C-alpha positions in Angstrom: 0.0 0.0 0.0 1.6 3.2 -1.1 1.7 6.3 1.2 2.6 9.9 0.7 5.2 9.4 3.3 7.0 6.8 1.2 10.5 7.8 0.0 13.0 6.8 -2.7 16.8 7.3 -2.8 17.8 10.1 -5.2 21.5 10.5 -4.3 24.1 8.5 -2.4 27.7 9.3 -1.2 30.1 6.7 0.1 33.1 7.5 2.4 35.7 5.0 3.5 37.4 5.7 6.8 40.4 3.6 7.8 40.7 2.5 11.4 43.7 0.8 13.1 43.3 -1.2 16.3 45.3 -0.2 19.4 45.9 -3.9 20.1 45.3 -6.9 17.8 41.8 -8.5 18.0 41.9 -12.2 17.6 38.8 -14.3 17.1 38.5 -17.7 15.5 41.4 -18.1 13.1 41.7 -14.3 12.3 43.7 -11.5 13.8 42.4 -8.0 13.0 44.7 -4.9 13.2 42.9 -2.6 10.8 39.5 -2.2 9.2 37.8 0.1 6.7 34.6 1.7 7.9 32.0 2.6 5.3 30.0 5.7 6.0 27.1 6.4 3.7 24.9 9.4 3.1 21.5 8.7 1.4 19.4 11.6 0.1 15.7 10.8 -0.3 12.6 12.5 -1.4 8.9 11.6 -0.7 6.1 11.4 -3.3 5.6 15.2 -2.9 9.3 15.9 -3.6 10.2 16.8 0.0 13.9 16.0 0.6 16.0 14.7 3.5 19.3 13.0 4.1 20.3 10.2 6.4 23.5 8.5 7.4 24.6 5.0 8.1 27.9 3.4 8.9 29.4 -0.1 9.2 32.9 -1.6 9.6 33.6 -3.7 6.6 35.0 -6.5 8.7 36.1 -9.1 6.2 37.7 -11.1 8.9 34.3 -11.8 10.3 32.1 -11.7 7.2 34.5 -13.4 4.8 36.8 -15.7 6.8 39.3 -17.2 4.3 42.9 -18.0 3.6 42.8 -15.5 0.8 44.8 -12.3 1.2 43.2 -9.9 3.6 43.9 -6.9 1.4 42.3 -8.5 -1.6 39.2 -9.3 0.4 39.1 -5.7 1.8 39.5 -4.3 -1.7 36.6 -6.5 -3.0 34.1 -5.4 -0.4 35.1 -1.7 -0.9 34.6 -2.3 -4.7 31.1 -3.7 -4.0 30.3 -0.7 -1.8 31.0 1.6 -4.8 28.7 -0.5 -6.9 26.0 -0.3 -4.3 26.3 3.5 -4.3 25.0 3.7 -7.8 22.7 0.7 -7.5 20.6 2.4 -4.7 20.0 5.5 -6.9 19.2 3.3 -9.9 16.7 1.3 -7.8 14.3 4.2 -7.9 11.4 2.6 -6.0 9.2 4.4 -3.5 8.4 2.9 -0.2 8.9 2.7 3.6 12.6 1.9 4.4 11.6 -1.6 5.5 9.8 -2.3 2.2 12.7 -0.8 0.2 15.3 -2.6 2.2 13.7 -6.0 1.9 13.1 -5.6 -1.8 16.7 -4.6 -2.3 17.9 -7.6 -0.2 15.7 -10.0 -2.1 16.1 -8.9 -5.7 19.0 -6.4 -6.2 21.8 -7.5 -3.8 21.9 -11.2 -5.0 22.1 -10.0 -8.6 24.8 -7.5 -7.8 26.8 -10.0 -5.8 26.6 -12.6 -8.7 27.8 -9.9 -11.1 30.5 -8.8 -8.8 31.9 -12.3 -8.3 31.6 -13.0 -12.1 33.8 -9.9 -12.7 36.6 -11.6 -10.7 37.1 -14.9 -12.5 39.4 -17.3 -10.7 39.1 -15.4 -7.4 37.3 -16.8 -4.4 33.6 -15.7 -4.5 32.5 -13.2 -2.0 30.0 -14.8 0.4 26.6 -13.5 1.1 27.5 -12.4 4.7 30.2 -10.1 3.3 27.7 -8.7 0.9 25.2 -8.1 3.7 27.8 -6.2 5.7 28.7 -4.0 2.7 25.0 -3.3 2.1 24.1 -2.4 5.7 25.5 1.1 5.8 23.2 2.1 2.9 20.2 0.4 4.5 20.9 2.2 7.8 21.2 5.5 6.1 17.8 5.0 4.4 16.1 4.3 7.8 17.8 7.4 9.2 16.8 9.6 6.3 13.1 8.5 6.8 13.3 9.6 10.4 15.0 12.9 9.3 12.3 13.6 6.7 9.5 13.1 9.2 11.4 14.5 12.2 10.8 11.4 14.3 13.0 8.7 15.8 13.5 5.7 13.5 11.7 3.4 15.9 8.6 5.5 16.0 8.1 4.8 12.3 7.5 1.0 12.4 3.8 1.2 13.0 0.7 1.2 10.8 0.6 5.0 10.5 3.9 4.9 8.5 4.3 1.3 7.1 1.8 0.3 4.5 2.8 -3.4 4.4 2.1 -5.6 7.4 4.5 -8.2 8.5 2.6 -10.9 6.6 4.2 -9.4 3.5 7.6 -10.2 4.8 7.4 -13.2 7.2 5.8 -16.6 7.5 5.3 -18.3 10.9 6.5 -21.8 11.6 4.0 -24.4 12.2 2.7 -24.5 15.7 3.7 -20.9 16.4 1.7 -18.9 18.9 1.4 -16.3 16.2 -0.8 -18.0 13.6 -0.3 -15.2 11.1 1.8 -12.0 10.7 -1.0 -10.3 8.8 -2.2 -7.2 10.5 0.9 -6.9 12.6 3.6 -4.3 12.3 7.1 -4.3 13.9 6.1 -1.9 16.6 4.1 -4.7 18.4 7.4 -6.6 18.9 9.4 -3.6 20.3 10.0 -2.8 23.9 7.3 -0.3 25.1 9.8 1.7 27.3 13.3 1.0 26.0 16.1 1.2 28.6 18.4 4.2 28.6 21.2 2.3 30.2 22.3 -1.1 29.0 24.7 -3.6 30.6 27.9 -3.6 28.5 29.6 -6.8 27.4 33.4 -6.7 27.1 35.1 -8.9 24.6 38.1 -11.0 25.7 40.0 -11.6 22.5 42.3 -14.6 22.0 45.4 -12.4 22.3 44.2 -10.2 25.2 46.6 -10.5 28.1 45.1 -11.6 31.4 48.1 -11.3 33.8 51.4 -9.5 33.8 53.1 -12.7 32.7 51.2 -12.4 29.4 52.7 -8.9 28.6 55.3 -8.7 25.8 56.4 -5.1 26.5 55.1 -3.9 23.2 51.6 -3.0 24.6 50.4 0.6 24.0 51.0 3.2 26.6 48.0 5.4 25.7 46.2 5.7 29.0 43.8 2.8 28.3 43.9 -0.5 30.2 45.7 -3.5 28.8 45.1 -6.2 31.4 41.6 -7.6 31.8 41.4 -6.9 35.5 42.2 -3.3 34.8 39.4 -3.0 32.3 37.0 -4.6 34.7 38.0 -2.1 37.4 38.0 1.0 35.2 34.6 0.3 33.5 32.9 -1.6 36.3 32.3 -4.5 34.0 29.8 -7.3 34.8 29.7 -9.2 31.5 32.6 -10.8 29.6 32.4 -12.5 26.2 35.2 -15.0 25.8 36.6 -15.7 22.3 37.7 -19.3 21.9 39.6 -21.2 19.2 36.9 -23.9 18.8 39.4 -26.4 17.4 41.7 -26.6 20.4 39.8 -28.0 23.4 42.7 -27.8 25.8 43.4 -24.1 25.1 39.7 -23.3 25.1 39.1 -25.0 28.5 42.1 -23.3 30.1 41.0 -20.0 28.7 37.4 -20.3 29.9 38.6 -21.3 33.4 41.3 -18.6 33.7 39.0 -15.8 32.4 36.1 -17.0 34.4 38.0 -17.3 37.7 39.6 -13.9 37.1 36.3 -12.3 36.3 34.5 -13.8 39.3 37.2 -12.5 41.6 36.7 -9.1 40.1 32.9 -9.0 40.5 31.9 -10.2 37.0 28.5 -11.8 36.9 28.0 -13.2 33.5 30.1 -14.9 30.7 29.4 -16.0 27.2 31.5 -18.3 25.0 32.1 -17.6 21.3 33.6 -20.3 19.2 33.3 -18.2 16.0 32.1 -21.1 13.7 35.2 -23.3 14.3 33.9 -26.2 16.4 34.0 -29.4 14.5 30.7 -30.8 15.7 28.1 -30.7 18.5 29.9 -33.4 20.5 33.0 -31.2 20.8 30.9 -28.4 22.3 29.1 -30.8 24.6 32.4 -32.1 25.8 33.7 -28.6 26.5 30.6 -27.7 28.4 30.5 -30.9 30.4 34.2 -30.5 31.3 33.6 -27.0 32.4 30.7 -28.1 34.6 32.9 -30.8 36.2 36.1 -28.8 36.7 34.8 -25.2 37.1 31.2 -25.3 38.1 31.4 -21.7 39.4 32.2 -20.5 35.9 29.7 -22.9 34.3 26.9 -21.5 36.5 27.6 -18.0 35.2 27.8 -19.0 31.5 24.7 -17.2 30.1 24.9 -18.6 26.6 27.0 -20.1 23.9 27.5 -18.2 20.6 27.8 -19.8 17.1 30.1 -22.7 17.6 29.5 -24.2 14.1 30.1 -23.2 10.5 27.6 -20.6 9.5 26.3 -22.1 6.3 23.4 -24.0 7.7 22.5 -25.5 4.3 25.9 -27.2 4.1 26.0 -27.9 7.9 22.4 -28.8 8.9 23.4 -30.3 12.2 21.0 -31.2 15.0 22.3 -29.1 17.9 19.6 -29.9 20.5 22.2 -31.6 22.7 24.1 -28.3 23.0 21.1 -26.1 23.6 20.0 -28.6 26.3 23.1 -27.7 28.2 23.2 -23.9 27.7 21.2 -21.5 25.5 22.7 -21.6 22.0 22.6 -18.4 19.9 22.9 -18.1 16.2 25.2 -15.2 15.0 26.9 -15.6 11.7 24.2 -18.0 10.6 21.3 -15.6 11.3 21.4 -13.9 7.9 17.6 -13.4 7.9 14.4 -14.7 9.4 14.4 -17.7 7.0 17.8 -18.9 8.3 16.6 -18.3 11.8 13.6 -20.6 11.1 15.9 -23.2 9.8 18.1 -22.8 12.9 15.1 -23.2 15.2 14.2 -26.4 13.5 17.8 -27.7 14.1 17.6 -26.8 17.8 19.2 -23.4 18.2 17.8 -21.5 21.2 18.2 -17.8 20.3 19.5 -15.2 17.9 22.3 -12.7 18.1 21.3 -9.7 16.0 23.7 -7.3 14.3 23.0 -4.0 12.5 25.8 -5.0 10.1 23.3 -7.4 8.4 21.1 -4.3 7.7 18.6 -2.6 9.9 15.8 -4.1 7.8 17.1 -7.6 8.3 17.6 -7.0 12.0 14.1 -5.7 12.6 12.4 -8.5 10.6 14.6 -11.2 12.3 13.7 -9.8 15.7 10.0 -9.9 14.9 10.2 -13.5 13.7 12.3 -14.6 16.6 10.2 -13.0 19.3 7.0 -14.4 17.8 8.5 -17.8 18.2 9.8 -17.3 21.7 13.5 -17.1 20.8 15.5 -14.9 23.1 17.7 -12.2 21.6 21.1 -10.6 22.0 22.7 -7.8 20.0 26.3 -8.4 19.1 29.1 -6.0 18.1 31.1 -5.8 15.0 33.5 -3.6 16.9 31.3 -0.7 16.0 33.0 2.7 16.3 31.8 6.3 15.5 28.3 6.5 14.1 27.9 2.8 13.8 27.7 2.5 17.6 24.4 4.4 17.8 22.0 2.2 15.8 23.8 -0.8 17.3 22.9 0.1 20.9 19.4 1.3 19.9 18.6 -2.0 18.4 19.4 -3.7 21.7 17.3 -1.3 23.7 14.4 -1.4 21.3 14.0 -5.1 20.7 15.0 -6.3 24.2 17.9 -8.7 24.9 18.6 -11.2 27.6 21.4 -9.0 28.9 22.5 -5.6 27.5 24.6 -5.2 24.5 28.1 -6.1 23.4 30.4 -3.0 23.1 34.0 -3.5 22.2 35.0 -0.6 20.1 36.0 1.3 23.3 38.6 -1.5 23.8 40.1 -1.9 20.4 40.0 1.6 18.9 38.7 4.1 21.4 40.3 7.1 19.7 38.5 6.4 16.5 35.3 7.6 18.1 36.7 10.7 19.8 34.6 13.3 18.0 31.4 11.3 18.6 32.3 10.8 22.2 32.5 14.5 22.8 28.7 14.6 22.3 27.9 11.1 23.7 30.5 10.5 26.3 28.8 7.7 28.3 28.0 5.8 25.1 31.6 5.5 24.1 33.0 5.1 27.7 31.4 2.3 29.7 30.8 3.3 33.3 29.6 1.1 36.2 29.2 -1.7 33.7 26.7 0.1 31.4 26.5 2.3 28.4 24.1 5.3 28.3 21.7 6.2 25.5 20.5 9.3 27.2 22.4 11.8 24.9 20.9 10.4 21.7 18.7 12.8 19.9 15.0 12.5 19.1 15.3 12.4 15.3 16.4 9.5 13.1 19.1 7.4 14.9 19.8 10.4 17.1 23.3 11.0 15.9 23.2 14.8 16.5 25.5 14.9 13.5 25.6 18.7 13.3 27.3 18.8 16.7 30.0 16.2 15.9 33.2 17.8 14.6 34.5 15.1 12.2 36.2 15.9 9.0 35.5 13.3 6.3 37.8 12.3 3.5 36.8 12.9 -0.1 33.9 10.6 -1.2 35.0 7.2 -2.5 31.9 7.1 -4.7 29.0 9.5 -5.5 25.7 8.8 -7.4 22.7 10.9 -8.2 
């Protein structure tokens, strides 16, 4: 159903901002020391010709979205190249609609075609996976949602109801058999949002595979920049209560020792909750069961505080359709890399996954629709970080506040590149600096994603691509 409030993209600008980590970030088999952040401006107009502009931003984390033995620089160049293609593609798209309608249509019809063409243009090279394409597309999608809020001078999350969205969720989603929600027809996303979103969220701190835990782990090459290095110092400075522990997945002795050491250290410092992230590297469900059973036997105090387990298995569920009920019987098991969209979440639920870890880097559109489907089916939610700095932090934490999670939100950009967000932190200090174990959303503005962009003194480089 068309509405006068519907918009289309008429001009797009892409900026690429390089960011270097202060310390290496290791997860799975990858070590990240630099990343390119895509910042996008999307100019829209409604059916009456009224204009507005919105902004979106996502780290193009190929280490997470495109794990491979291929050269990191080549993969980075490929996703940046696709971002340039998307800059023109969004203007060429030309359709009117609500951002959710436009975003879903682009994801279903345009992005798969563009990815095929992009991979075809690189014969002999490894094909870019869908997850990397989603990451590359997400900044454009976020900017479209922000622009809609800017046009109507309202928060993004106030625009997901019937007054603004012509299509109901029945146009996007299908319930699983036996679901308490017999049909999504007549429902809009607003019914699945938290009525009174929290303004303070518990902050999860990521313990990377290379993070030093004790003075004996120090090499002497650590930065002396005023930020903590040792885990205990981070816990003390930020009042942390939640630790996410990165594991290798294919090294059970190392993983067990790491869980126990981090767990005992954390408990001694007042930490209340842990999560374990295998980053798709566990060989099978039995290996994870063995790890959990051993932790229960040898460190029951740590096991008791293990809130959930995140994505132990390869994320391609079609190629790895493993029954994981034995794992989720031990601890809640959350999809992350596998949760591309609501259809993959439906498949995961059938295989025994417990919950879903959402990320804005898979598009705001996809995150909202996935949250609606998961909540309708009783699946608990988390919102996970892609080490989101600068503008990308703000939609990230808002998603957590608006959809409701089992425990706060992951925030690790303040650990790995705090200086990257310095201009934004001038306006939103308690969002980029965790205090008393939480981040604060109180300074976010009332329009769009609440960036308050006009108050942030950041000089952008020349655009990497312009269209329209």
